[in-house]
C-alpha positions in Angstrom: 15.7 20.1 -19.6 13.8 19.1 -16.3 15.0 20.2 -12.8 14.2 19.8 -9.2 14.4 21.6 -6.3 14.8 20.0 -2.6 13.1 22.0 0.0 12.4 21.8 3.5 14.8 19.6 3.7 12.6 17.4 1.5 12.4 18.3 -2.2 11.0 21.1 -5.1 11.1 20.0 -8.8 11.2 22.6 -11.2 11.6 22.3 -15.1 10.8 22.3 -18.8 8.2 19.2 -18.2 4.5 19.0 -17.8 2.8 20.7 -15.2 0.3 18.7 -13.7 -0.9 17.2 -10.2 0.4 13.9 -10.5 3.6 12.8 -12.3 3.8 13.7 -16.0 4.4 11.0 -19.0 7.4 8.9 -18.8 9.9 11.1 -20.7 13.3 11.1 -21.5 16.0 13.7 -20.0 19.6 14.3 -19.6 19.9 16.0 -16.3 17.1 16.5 -13.7 18.2 19.6 -11.7 17.5 18.8 -7.6 17.9 22.2 -6.2 18.2 21.6 -1.7 17.2 24.4 0.5 17.5 22.8 3.8 20.6 21.4 5.3 21.1 17.3 4.0 23.7 14.9 5.5 26.2 13.1 3.3 23.7 9.9 3.3 21.0 11.7 2.6 22.6 13.2 -0.4 24.2 9.7 -1.4 20.5 8.4 -1.5 18.8 10.9 -4.0 21.9 11.0 -6.2 21.3 7.4 -6.4 18.3 7.3 -7.8 19.7 7.9 -11.7 22.6 8.7 -13.5 20.2 12.2 -14.5 20.2 13.3 -11.3 22.0 16.9 -10.5 21.9 18.0 -6.7 22.6 21.7 -6.2 22.3 23.5 -2.2 21.2 26.5 -2.5 21.7 27.3 1.5 18.0 29.3 2.4 15.6 28.4 5.0 13.1 29.1 5.1 12.0 29.2 1.5 10.8 31.7 -0.5 6.9 32.6 0.0 6.9 34.0 -4.0 9.0 30.7 -4.8 6.7 30.1 -7.7 7.2 33.5 -8.8 10.8 33.3 -9.1 10.7 29.7 -11.1 8.8 29.7 -13.3 9.5 26.6 -14.7 8.5 25.1 -11.8 7.0 21.7 -11.5 6.7 20.0 -8.3 7.9 20.7 -4.7 8.3 18.4 -1.8 8.6 19.7 1.9 9.9 17.5 5.1 6.6 18.3 6.8 3.6 16.0 7.1 1.6 19.6 7.6 0.9 21.7 4.7 -0.2 24.8 6.3 3.0 26.1 6.1 2.5 26.9 2.4 -0.8 28.7 3.0 1.1 32.3 2.9 3.1 31.4 -0.3 2.4 31.6 -3.8 2.7 27.9 -4.2 -0.9 27.2 -2.5 -3.3 26.7 -4.8 -1.1 27.0 -8.0 -0.4 24.7 -10.9 2.9 23.1 -9.3 2.3 19.7 -7.9 2.9 19.9 -3.9 4.1 17.0 -2.6 4.5 16.6 1.7 6.0 13.8 4.0 2.4 12.7 5.8 2.8 9.4 6.9 6.3 9.5 7.2 7.5 12.0 9.9 8.5 11.5 13.4 5.5 9.7 13.9 6.7 7.7 17.3 8.9 10.2 18.7 5.5 12.5 18.7 3.7 9.9 20.2 5.9 9.3 23.1 5.7 13.2 23.5 1.6 13.0 23.4 2.1 9.9 25.9 4.7 11.8 28.6 2.3 15.2 28.2 -0.4 12.6 29.6 1.2 11.4 32.2 3.0 14.7 33.8 -0.7 15.7 34.5 -2.2 12.5 35.5 0.8 11.9 38.0 0.4 15.7 39.2 4.2 16.5 37.9 3.2 20.3 37.0 3.0 20.8 41.0 6.7 20.2 41.5 7.8 23.8 40.3 4.8 25.3 41.9 6.0 23.6 45.2 9.8 24.4 44.5 8.6 28.3 44.0 6.7 28.3 47.1 9.8 26.7 49.2 7.6 23.5 50.3 5.4 20.9 49.2 1.6 21.0 49.3 0.8 17.7 49.7 -2.9 17.7 49.4 -2.5 19.0 45.7 -0.9 16.3 44.3 -3.6 14.2 42.6 -2.3 11.3 41.0 -4.4 9.6 38.5 -4.4 5.7 37.4 -3.9 5.5 34.1 -4.9 2.1 33.6 -9.2 2.3 32.5 -9.0 5.5 31.4 -10.2 6.9 28.0 -7.8 8.7 25.6 -9.4 10.3 22.8 -7.3 10.8 19.3 -8.6 13.8 17.2 -7.4 12.6 14.0 -6.3 8.7 13.5 -3.1 9.4 11.0 0.4 8.6 11.1 1.0 10.5 14.3 -2.6 9.5 15.7 -2.3 6.0 15.3 0.9 5.8 17.3 -0.6 7.7 19.7 -3.5 5.0 20.1 -1.0 2.5 20.1 1.0 3.2 23.2 -2.2 4.1 25.2 -3.7 1.2 24.8 -0.3 -0.4 25.5 -0.7 1.6 29.2 -4.1 -0.3 29.2 -6.1 2.8 28.3 -9.4 3.0 26.4 -8.7 4.4 22.7 -11.5 6.0 21.0 -10.8 8.1 17.5 -11.8 10.2 15.0 -10.6 10.7 11.5 -11.2 12.4 8.1 -12.1 9.4 6.2 -12.9 6.6 8.5 -13.2 3.2 6.4 -16.3 1.4 7.9 -15.8 -2.4 7.4 -11.9 -2.7 7.7 -10.4 -4.3 11.2 -9.7 -1.1 13.9 -6.2 -0.1 13.9 -4.2 -1.3 17.3 -5.4 0.0 20.2 -8.5 1.4 19.1 -11.9 0.5 20.4 -13.3 2.9 18.0 -13.0 5.3 15.0 -15.4 7.3 13.5 -15.7 10.1 11.5 -15.5 14.1 13.0 -18.6 14.2 13.7 -18.4 11.7 16.2 -15.7 13.7 18.2 -18.7 15.7 20.3 -19.4 12.8 21.7 -16.4 11.2 22.6 -15.1 14.4 24.4 -17.8 14.0 27.3 -16.5 10.7 28.0 -12.7 11.2 27.5 -9.9 11.7 30.5 -7.2 12.7 27.5 -7.3 14.4 24.7 -4.9 14.4 21.8 -5.1 16.4 18.6 -3.0 15.3 15.9 -5.0 16.3 12.8 -4.1 18.4 10.3 -5.0 22.3 10.4 -7.3 23.1 8.0 -10.2 25.4 7.2 -12.4 22.9 9.2 -10.3 22.5 12.0 -9.2 26.2 12.6 -10.5 26.9 16.3 -11.9 23.2 16.4 -11.4 23.6 19.9 -13.5 26.3 21.1 -15.4 27.2 23.9 -18.1 24.8 22.9 -15.9 21.9 22.4 -14.0 22.9 25.8 -17.4 22.6 27.6 -18.0 19.3 26.5 -15.1 17.8 27.4 -15.3 16.0 30.5 -14.3 18.2 34.1 -10.5 17.3 35.0 -9.3 16.2 31.3 -6.4 16.8 29.8 -5.7 18.3 26.1 -2.3 17.2 24.5 -1.4 19.4 20.8 1.2 17.7 19.1 -0.2 19.6 15.7 -0.8 22.9 15.2 -1.5 25.9 17.3 -4.6 27.4 15.3 -6.6 23.9 15.9 -6.9 25.6 19.6 -9.0 28.6 20.6 -6.0 29.7 22.8 -8.4 32.5 24.8 -10.6 29.2 25.2 -8.5 26.9 26.3 -7.1 29.6 29.0 -10.7 30.5 30.3 -11.4 26.9 30.7 -8.1 26.5 32.6 -9.0 29.1 35.0 -12.6 28.0 35.5 -11.2 24.6 36.6 -12.5 22.8 34.0 -9.1 21.1 33.0 -6.4 19.6 34.9 -3.9 20.8 32.0 -2.6 21.1 28.8 0.5 20.2 27.1 1.3 22.1 23.6 3.9 21.3 22.1 2.9 24.3 19.2 1.0 27.7 19.9 -0.2 30.4 17.0 2.4 32.6 15.9 5.1 29.9 17.6 7.7 31.2 15.3 6.9 34.8 15.6 6.5 35.4 19.3 6.4 33.9 22.8 3.2 31.9 24.1 0.5 34.0 25.4 1.0 35.6 28.7 -2.4 33.9 30.5 -1.0 30.3 28.9 2.5 30.6 29.5 2.6 31.7 32.9 0.0 29.0 34.5 1.6 25.7 35.6 -1.0 23.8 34.5 0.1 24.2 30.8 3.1 22.6 29.4 4.6 24.5 26.4 7.4 23.5 24.3 9.0 25.0 21.1 8.1 22.2 18.6 10.1 19.5 19.7 7.8 16.6 19.9 9.5 15.4 16.4 12.7 15.4 17.9 14.9 12.5 19.1 18.0 10.5 19.4 17.4 8.6 16.6 16.6 9.9 13.3 13.4 8.1 11.8 11.9 10.5 9.8 11.4 9.3 6.2 11.2 12.4 4.8 14.2 11.3 2.1 13.1 8.0 1.4 9.4 8.9 0.1 11.2 11.5 -2.0 13.6 9.4 -3.6 10.5 7.2 -4.1 8.7 9.9 -5.6 11.5 11.0 -7.7 11.5 7.4 -9.2 8.0 7.7 -10.2 8.3 11.0 -11.4 11.3 9.3 -13.7 9.3 6.8 -14.9 6.2 8.9 -15.2 3.7 7.1 -12.4 1.7 9.0 -9.8 3.3 10.6 -6.7 2.6 10.2 -3.1 1.2 12.6 -0.9 0.1 15.0 -3.2 -1.8 17.9 -2.0 -5.2 18.4 -2.3 -5.8 22.3 -2.7 -9.7 21.9 -1.6 -8.5 19.1 1.2 -6.0 21.5 2.3 -3.4 18.7 2.9 
């Protein structure tokens, strides 16, 4: 008998089947146990159970998942999680193990997150951050408002994947010139909608001096850890804005605070920060009116367009049929 666990509002699989990074060979089974850790709606439960008669779905009711999950479940074969990134797994014993781990990369709340990024751009472009300052002072300082015209400005998308592609499309719709980087650009292929240029990570330092807005959407990996350090903030265009909807660890927060304090940046919109689930934001950033910090809410909206369950169900069918799974984490790459 094989079994599977839905974790992180997506799914994990464990059982006596093969333990390899792609789906095992097609095999018959009487029951496939799917164990759910995060809350599922009735509709999502029905989707999973409809995959096949072998599916037996059980709620565990525990979140977050244990860091020693591999040790607790010696027959674990496949784990799928709702987030698009993989960095939350770094502290657990699944990382680098023989368990197949898949993520929801490319099917998350990409549009909502892209809209948040545009909102962060507009917030500082139109000097809306001055409102809180003036309200505290009890009077308007008209000369402190320095609104920008968005049309014709340049936006640099760092990590033109699912979220970044939507950011580029929306920025272009506002009349902006959009450039971007991604880990593996495909030379010869048409540019994504809205993009004027798309290159590899090595082009970032070339793009920064000419970019009015920089939106961080990339995965957090060893290569992107503190990608934005003192040197890169120095390369950014004076008066530019940083928006981060990826992971806090991609930005050196002390270097960001220093760049703001010396007036090099116009502002920063951060939906993430280092240790966001453990402590409040660093005081140097939270107390600065030129910094907009929110509690990891960029993916939220009044419409649930997250595709994690649909992706899991597709992978579950592939697992049963012995086909390769989508979005298997490459441990060396980091996602």
